[in-house]
N, C-alpha and C positions, 0 to 999 in steps of 0.2 A: 504494500500500500504506500502510495506517495502522499506526503504531507504538504499540501498546497496552501496551508493556512499561514505559513511563515513568509514574511516579506524577504525578498532577496537582499543579501548583504551587499552594501556598497563596496566597490573595490578598495583595497588598502591604499592609503596615500603613498605616493612615491617618496623615497627618502630624499630629503633636501641635500643638494650638493653644494658645498660651500667653497670658499676660496682655496682651500688646500686641494680640493679635487681639480679646480681649474689650473692650479700651478703644477699639478702632476702630469699635465699633458705635454709631451715632448715638443710639438711644434710651437706652443706658446713659450716654453722655456728657451728654445732656440731663438725665437724672435726677441725675447727680452734680453738674452745674452748679447745679441748683435746690437740692439739699441743701446744697452748699457755700455758696451765696448766703444761704440761711436761717441757717446757722451763723454766717457772717460778719456778717450783719445783727444777729443777736441779741447777738453778742459786742461789736459796736460800740455797740449800745444799752446794754449793761451797763457798758461802759467810760465812756461819756459820762454816764450816770446821769440821763437825762431823767425 
């Protein structure tokens, strides 16, 4: 016998993915490394004053 009197359960909410999940993605880390390297390189270039 099937019990049709129960209401269907709503789907479980998805786990929230925070900042650490985003930073664990290799393409994002590669992009941030390149941008950080460029900013660091230009700041060193400005400080040395070649």
